N, C-alpha and C positions, 0 to 999 in steps of 0.2 A: 816128457821124460821125468822120472822121479829121481831126486837127488837125495842121498842120505848124508847125515852129519854125525860126527862123534859127540859123545857126552860133553867133552871139553869145548867143542865148537858151539854147542847149544848154550853152555854156561857163559862163554865169552859173549855171545849174542845178548843174553839176558842182562849182563852187567854193563853193557856199553850203550848208555843213553846220555846224550849231551844236549844242552840247551843253548840257543843263541837267538838273537833277534834279527828281523829283517825289516826293511822299509819298503813300502809299496805306495805308488801314487794313489790318490783318492779313487780313481776309476777302477783300478785293479783291486783295491781294498774292498770297495763296494761289491764288485762282482764276486769276489771270494766269499764275502759275508752272505750274499744271496744264495750262492751255491751251497754253503754250509747249512744255512737255514732250510733250504729245500730238502736236503738229505738228513737233517736232524743231527748234524755233527757240529762241534765247535769249529770256529775259524782256524784255530791253532791245529786241531786234529786233522782238518782237511788239508791245510798247508803242509803238514808233516807227511801225510799220505801222498800228496802230489810230488813233493820233493823226493821222497823215497822211491816212488814209481819211476820218476825221470832218471834217477841215478841207477836204478836196477836195469832200466832199458839201455842206458849208456854203457854200463859195465856188466853185461850178462855173465852169470856164473860167479860173480864176486860176492853177492849177498845171499842170505839164506832163502828168501822167498821172492819170486817175481809175481805180483798179482796179475790175474788175467782180466780184471775189470777195473775201470776207473771208479773212484769213490762215488757212491750214490747210484751206480748202475745196479741192475738186478743181478744178484749173484745166485747161481743155482745151488740149492741145498745139497747136503751130502746125499748119496744114493739111498741111505737108510732113513726113512721118514721119522722113525723113533729118535735116531741120533740127531737129526735136524731139529726136532722138537726140543730135545735136551739142550742143544746149543742155544736155541732161542730163549729157553727158560733161564739158562745161566746168564746170558747177556742182559736180560731184562729184570733179573731178580733184585737188583739193588734199587730199583725204582727210578733209575736214570739210565740213559743210554751208555753202554760201555763199548769202546772200539774193539773190534775183533782181535786186533793185535795185543791189546791189554789182556783180553781173555786168554789168548794163546800163551802169553807170558806167565800169567797166573797158573794156568793149567800145567805148563811145563815145570814151574817151580814146585807145585803141589805133587806132581808125579815123582820128581826126583827126591823131594823131602820124604815122601811116603815109602819109596822103594830103595832108598839109599843103602840100607843094610843088605838087602837082597843083591844089589849090584856089587857090593863089597864081597859078598860070598861068591858071586859068579866070577869076579876077578880072581879071587883065591883059587877057584877051580881051574880057571884058564891058565893062571901062572904055574900051577903044578903040572899041568899038561905040557906046557912049553919048557918047563925046567928053569924058570926065571923067578925073580922076587915079585911080590905084589906090586911094589913101586915100579919095577920095570914093565910089568904087564899093563899097568895103568897108562904108562907113557906110550907103550905100543898101541893100545886100544884107542888112545886119543890123538896120536900123531901119525899113524899109518892106517890104511884101509885093508880090511880082510879081503880075500884069504891071505894069510901070512906065510912067508917063505923063510927058509933058513937064513937068508941074508937080512930079513927083517929082525930075526931073533939076534943075530950078530950085531946089527945096528943098535938095538935097544940096550944091549949089554954095555955099550960104550956111552950111553946117555946118562946125564945127571937126573936123579929122581925129581919129579915134578911135585909130588905130594906123597905123604905117608898115608898108610891105611887109617891110622887113628885120626889124622887131620881130615881126611876125606869124610869120615863118619861124624866129625864135629862141626863141619862147616854149616853155618846158618844160611841156607839158600833162600829163606823166606824174605830177606831184605835185599836191597840193591847194593849193599856194601861188598867190596871185593874181599875175598877171604884172606886172612893173614895166616900164611903157612910158612 
């Protein structure tokens, strides 16, 4: 089943990265290092992937993505061979291995940075169609799922604006800093 997410949910995902340390016994540490070496990942990257996968399985539906494969297992390429080749090219272009999650994060940031003004215009159009302000429409589009009913429009008219159009256009999505709006 494919699950869709709002622009705001994706942005929240991109900015929420926290670091902490863990302590492992020598035996577990050695096994983790061997596995990481075997699949060409850093030990930290592998540990992160394993923790994320365990939490995603423990709390289904709570996180954006539930991987279908353990780190290091063969992952089938996208159905389109050309797209699969492009993904491989992008992942290897830096001369060092890049985790797929980092690539996805960069790709999403690049997409929204490039198409932000188009999204703003599309929100303008949708706001006029609904008879609400740009700010109200942004809140509707990021807090409720389509298709929208008259009760959704009534609900959004009572909500406080999340962001102005001008702030939306000025946010620097290229870094990990939370926007100041």
